[in-house]
C-alpha positions as CSV (number, residue, x, y, z in Angstrom):
1,M,-29.4,36.6,-193.4
2,I,-27.7,40.0,-193.3
3,W,-27.4,41.1,-189.7
4,P,-26.8,44.7,-188.4
5,E,-23.4,46.2,-188.7
6,G,-22.2,43.3,-190.8
7,K,-22.3,40.9,-187.8
8,R,-22.0,37.2,-188.7
9,I,-24.7,35.8,-186.5
10,A,-27.6,36.8,-184.2
11,V,-27.3,35.6,-180.6
12,L,-30.6,35.8,-178.6
13,V,-29.9,35.4,-174.9
14,A,-33.2,34.1,-173.5
15,F,-34.4,32.6,-170.2
16,D,-37.5,30.8,-169.1
17,I,-38.3,31.8,-165.5
18,D,-40.3,28.7,-164.6
19,G,-39.3,28.7,-160.9
20,E,-41.4,26.4,-158.8
21,L,-43.7,25.5,-161.7
22,L,-40.9,23.4,-163.3
23,W,-41.4,21.1,-160.3
24,T,-45.1,21.3,-159.4
25,L,-46.3,20.7,-162.9
26,R,-44.3,17.5,-163.2
27,N,-45.5,15.9,-159.9
28,D,-48.5,16.9,-157.8
29,E,-46.6,15.8,-154.7
30,N,-44.1,18.6,-155.3
31,E,-46.7,21.1,-154.1
32,R,-45.9,19.8,-150.6
33,H,-42.3,18.9,-151.3
34,L,-40.4,21.8,-149.6
35,T,-37.1,20.7,-151.0
36,N,-38.2,20.8,-154.7
37,L,-40.1,24.0,-154.1
38,S,-36.9,25.5,-152.8
39,R,-35.1,24.3,-156.0
40,G,-37.6,26.3,-158.0
41,R,-37.2,29.4,-155.8
42,Y,-33.5,29.3,-156.4
43,A,-34.4,30.8,-159.8
44,T,-35.8,34.0,-158.4
45,Q,-33.7,34.3,-155.2
46,Q,-30.3,33.5,-156.7
47,G,-30.3,32.8,-160.4
48,V,-32.1,35.8,-161.9
49,P,-30.2,38.4,-159.8
50,R,-26.9,36.8,-160.7
51,L,-27.8,36.7,-164.4
52,L,-29.1,40.3,-164.4
53,N,-25.7,41.3,-162.9
54,L,-23.9,39.4,-165.7
55,L,-26.1,41.0,-168.4
56,D,-25.5,44.5,-166.9
57,E,-21.8,44.0,-166.8
58,E,-21.7,42.7,-170.4
59,G,-24.1,45.3,-171.8
60,I,-26.5,42.7,-173.2
61,K,-30.2,42.7,-173.2
62,A,-32.1,39.4,-172.9
63,T,-35.6,38.0,-173.2
64,F,-37.2,36.5,-170.1
65,F,-40.2,34.2,-171.0
66,T,-42.2,34.5,-167.8
67,P,-45.3,32.6,-166.6
68,A,-47.7,35.3,-165.3
69,W,-48.0,33.3,-162.0
70,I,-44.3,33.9,-161.4
71,A,-44.8,37.6,-162.0
72,E,-47.6,37.6,-159.4
73,Q,-45.4,35.9,-156.9
74,Y,-42.3,38.0,-157.5
75,P,-43.5,41.4,-158.8
76,E,-40.5,43.4,-157.7
77,L,-38.1,41.1,-159.6
78,I,-40.2,41.3,-162.8
79,K,-40.3,45.1,-162.5
80,K,-36.5,45.1,-162.2
81,I,-36.1,43.0,-165.3
82,H,-38.4,45.4,-167.2
83,E,-36.8,48.5,-165.9
84,E,-33.3,47.3,-166.9
85,G,-34.5,47.1,-170.5
86,H,-35.0,43.4,-171.0
87,D,-37.9,41.9,-173.1
88,I,-40.6,39.9,-171.3
89,G,-42.2,37.2,-173.4
90,Y,-45.4,35.1,-172.9
91,H,-45.0,31.8,-171.2
92,G,-48.5,30.9,-169.9
93,W,-49.9,31.6,-166.5
94,M,-48.8,28.5,-164.7
95,H,-46.7,27.2,-167.5
96,E,-49.7,25.8,-169.4
97,A,-51.5,26.0,-172.7
98,K,-55.1,25.2,-173.6
99,E,-56.2,23.0,-176.5
100,E,-59.2,25.1,-177.3
101,Y,-59.0,28.6,-178.8
102,E,-61.4,30.3,-176.5
103,E,-59.8,28.9,-173.4
104,E,-56.3,29.9,-174.6
105,K,-57.5,33.4,-175.5
106,A,-59.0,33.8,-172.0
107,L,-55.7,32.6,-170.5
108,M,-53.7,35.1,-172.5
109,D,-56.1,37.9,-171.6
110,K,-55.5,37.1,-168.0
111,C,-51.8,37.1,-168.4
112,D,-51.8,40.4,-170.4
113,K,-53.7,42.1,-167.6
114,I,-51.2,40.9,-165.0
115,F,-48.2,42.2,-166.9
116,E,-49.9,45.4,-168.0
117,E,-50.8,46.2,-164.4
118,L,-47.3,45.3,-163.2
119,I,-45.0,46.8,-165.8
120,G,-47.3,48.8,-168.0
121,T,-47.0,46.7,-171.2
122,K,-48.0,43.3,-172.6
123,P,-45.8,40.7,-174.2
124,V,-45.4,40.8,-177.9
125,G,-43.8,37.3,-178.3
126,H,-44.6,33.7,-177.4
127,R,-42.7,30.7,-176.2
128,A,-45.1,27.8,-175.6
129,P,-45.0,26.1,-172.2
130,E,-43.9,22.5,-172.8
131,G,-43.9,23.4,-176.5
132,D,-47.7,23.0,-176.8
133,I,-49.0,24.8,-179.9
134,Y,-52.2,24.1,-181.9
135,D,-53.8,24.8,-185.3
136,Y,-55.3,28.0,-184.0
137,S,-52.1,29.4,-182.4
138,L,-50.7,31.5,-185.2
139,G,-54.1,33.1,-185.8
140,L,-54.6,33.9,-182.1
141,W,-51.1,35.4,-181.8
142,Q,-51.7,37.5,-184.9
143,E,-54.9,38.8,-183.5
144,R,-53.1,39.9,-180.4
145,G,-50.5,41.8,-182.3
146,Y,-47.6,39.5,-181.5
147,I,-44.5,40.0,-183.7
148,Y,-42.5,36.8,-182.8
149,S,-42.8,33.2,-181.9
150,S,-40.0,31.1,-180.4
151,N,-41.5,27.6,-180.9
152,W,-40.6,26.0,-184.2
153,R,-37.5,23.8,-184.5
154,N,-37.3,23.3,-188.2
155,S,-34.7,25.9,-189.1
156,D,-31.3,27.3,-188.0
157,G,-32.4,30.8,-188.7
158,P,-35.5,33.1,-188.6
159,F,-38.4,33.0,-191.0
160,I,-41.7,34.8,-191.6
161,H,-44.8,32.8,-190.8
162,E,-47.5,32.3,-193.4
163,M,-51.3,31.8,-193.1
164,D,-53.4,30.8,-196.1
165,G,-50.4,31.0,-198.3
166,K,-49.6,34.6,-197.4
167,K,-46.9,36.0,-195.3
168,I,-48.0,37.5,-192.0
169,P,-46.0,40.0,-189.9
170,M,-44.8,37.5,-187.4
171,V,-41.2,36.2,-187.2
172,E,-40.3,32.7,-186.0
173,L,-37.1,32.7,-183.9
174,P,-36.5,29.0,-183.7
175,K,-35.1,27.3,-180.6
176,D,-33.8,23.8,-180.0
177,S,-33.0,21.5,-177.1
178,I,-29.3,21.8,-177.8
179,F,-29.5,25.4,-176.6
180,D,-31.6,24.4,-173.5
181,D,-29.6,24.1,-170.3
182,T,-32.1,21.5,-168.9
183,A,-31.0,19.0,-171.5
184,Y,-27.6,19.0,-169.7
185,D,-28.8,18.9,-166.1
186,F,-32.5,18.9,-165.1
187,Y,-33.5,15.8,-166.8
188,T,-31.0,13.8,-164.8
189,E,-32.9,14.8,-161.6
190,C,-36.5,13.8,-162.6
191,E,-38.1,10.7,-163.9
192,P,-37.0,8.9,-166.0
193,Q,-33.6,9.5,-164.5
194,R,-30.6,9.6,-166.7
195,H,-27.0,9.8,-165.6
196,G,-24.8,12.1,-167.6
197,L,-24.7,15.5,-165.9
198,R,-22.5,17.9,-167.8
199,S,-20.4,20.7,-166.3
200,G,-21.2,24.3,-167.2
201,R,-17.9,24.4,-169.1
202,E,-18.7,21.4,-171.2
203,M,-22.2,22.7,-171.9
204,C,-20.7,26.0,-173.1
205,Q,-18.2,24.2,-175.2
206,I,-21.0,22.5,-177.1
207,W,-22.6,25.9,-177.6
208,K,-19.3,27.4,-178.8
209,D,-19.0,24.7,-181.4
210,E,-22.6,25.4,-182.6
211,F,-21.8,29.1,-182.6
212,D,-18.8,28.7,-184.9
213,A,-20.7,26.5,-187.3
214,L,-23.8,28.7,-187.4
215,A,-21.8,31.9,-187.8
216,E,-20.2,30.5,-190.9
217,E,-23.7,30.3,-192.4
218,G,-24.9,33.7,-191.1
219,R,-27.5,32.0,-188.9
220,M,-28.9,32.5,-185.4
221,M,-28.9,31.0,-181.9
222,N,-31.8,31.4,-179.5
223,F,-31.1,30.2,-176.0
224,V,-33.6,28.3,-173.7
225,M,-32.0,28.8,-170.3
226,H,-33.5,28.4,-166.9
227,P,-32.2,30.6,-164.0
228,Q,-32.4,27.9,-161.4
229,F,-29.8,26.0,-163.5
230,M,-28.0,28.6,-165.6
231,G,-27.9,31.0,-162.7
232,R,-25.5,28.8,-160.7
233,P,-22.0,30.3,-160.3
234,G,-20.3,27.3,-162.0
235,N,-22.4,27.9,-165.1
236,V,-22.3,31.7,-165.1
237,R,-18.5,31.9,-165.3
238,P,-18.1,29.8,-168.5
239,F,-21.1,31.4,-170.0
240,R,-19.5,34.8,-169.5
241,E,-16.4,33.6,-171.3
242,L,-18.6,32.3,-174.1
243,L,-20.3,35.7,-174.4
244,H,-16.9,37.3,-174.7
245,Y,-15.9,34.8,-177.4
246,M,-19.1,35.4,-179.3
247,R,-18.7,39.2,-179.2
248,N,-15.1,38.9,-180.5
249,N,-16.3,36.6,-183.3
250,G,-19.1,38.6,-184.9
251,A,-22.2,38.1,-182.7
252,W,-25.1,40.6,-182.8
253,F,-26.7,40.3,-179.4
254,A,-30.4,41.1,-179.4
255,T,-33.6,40.3,-177.5
256,N,-36.2,38.2,-179.3
257,K,-38.3,41.4,-179.8
258,E,-35.3,43.4,-181.2
259,A,-34.5,40.6,-183.6
260,A,-38.1,40.3,-184.8
261,E,-38.4,44.0,-185.3
262,Y,-35.2,44.0,-187.4
263,I,-36.4,41.2,-189.6
264,L,-39.8,42.7,-190.1
265,E,-38.2,46.0,-191.0
266,Q,-36.0,44.2,-193.6
267,E,-39.2,42.7,-195.0
268,G,-41.0,46.1,-195.1
269,M,-43.6,44.8,-192.6
270,L,-42.6,46.6,-189.4
271,K,-44.7,49.7,-189.7
272,K,-47.8,47.7,-190.7
273,Q,-47.4,45.5,-187.6
274,Q,-46.7,48.4,-185.3
275,A,-49.9,50.1,-186.5
276,A,-51.8,46.8,-185.9
277,I,-50.4,46.6,-182.3
278,R,-51.5,50.2,-181.5
279,K,-55.0,49.5,-182.8
280,E,-55.3,46.3,-180.9
281,R,-54.1,47.8,-177.6
282,T,-56.1,51.1,-177.6
C-alpha cells in the first residue's frame, strides 16, 4: 500500500470506550458490584481525559468506538471528543449486536439518533461489540452509508469489501488481539483467570516489534485500546514513547475514517460513497 507523503505504514490509534459495560455484560452481579462499576468508570473519569491530553500534545487524531449508552451517560465527554476532531465509530448501544437484520437495524437507528442529537453527526464506521457480525452485516452497513469496518482479522492491511462478487465502497481496517490492551491485563482479572499481567512497557515493546515488521511491508496497525486500562499513567508514558518512535520511523497517523477515505479515494470510489451518504442522510 502506498501511504500519504511516502509514509511506510498507517497507524490507526483507536479506543473502545466500554466503561461499565465491560463489566456488567460479563456478569449480571456486576450491576450491583460497586467496585467493578467503579473500574468501568475509571475510563470516563480518568482514562479518556488523560488520553485526550496525550493526543492533543502529540497532534494525533484517534477513533473512539463508543456504545451509545456510554454517550448517554457521559454526554459532555463525548462532545469534547468530537469537538477535538476525533472520529466516533459505532459500537452498539450497550455493547451488543442482534442476530436478526431488523433488530440490528432498529438498534443502529436508535444509536444514530443518540449521536446525531448529541454531536450533530452519525458514525460512518463499525467495530462489532464482542466481534459479533452476521451474514447480513455488510449489506446493512452499506445501506447506512458506512465507509469502514474494523472487524475482520484475516489481513495485515486494509482491503475493499465485496458483495456478490463486486467491490463495494467499504474499507476493512482489520484489527487483532495483539493490538488489544485487554489481552495483556483485563483477562487476568475475570473468569477464567490467567496469571501473566504484562507491564505497559512490555506491552508497548511487543507493539514496537510488530510496527517494525509491518512497516517493512508497508502495512497497517489498528489499535483496540480501552481507556480504563490504557489510560493508566503507567501505560500512557510508554505509549507516548512508542508514538514518538513510530513518528520517527515513517508512521502515518490517521483515524479509521481518514484511512478509509484515503483508500476509497485511491480506488476512485470516494465521491460515489460521499454522494450515497448524503442521499441516505437527507
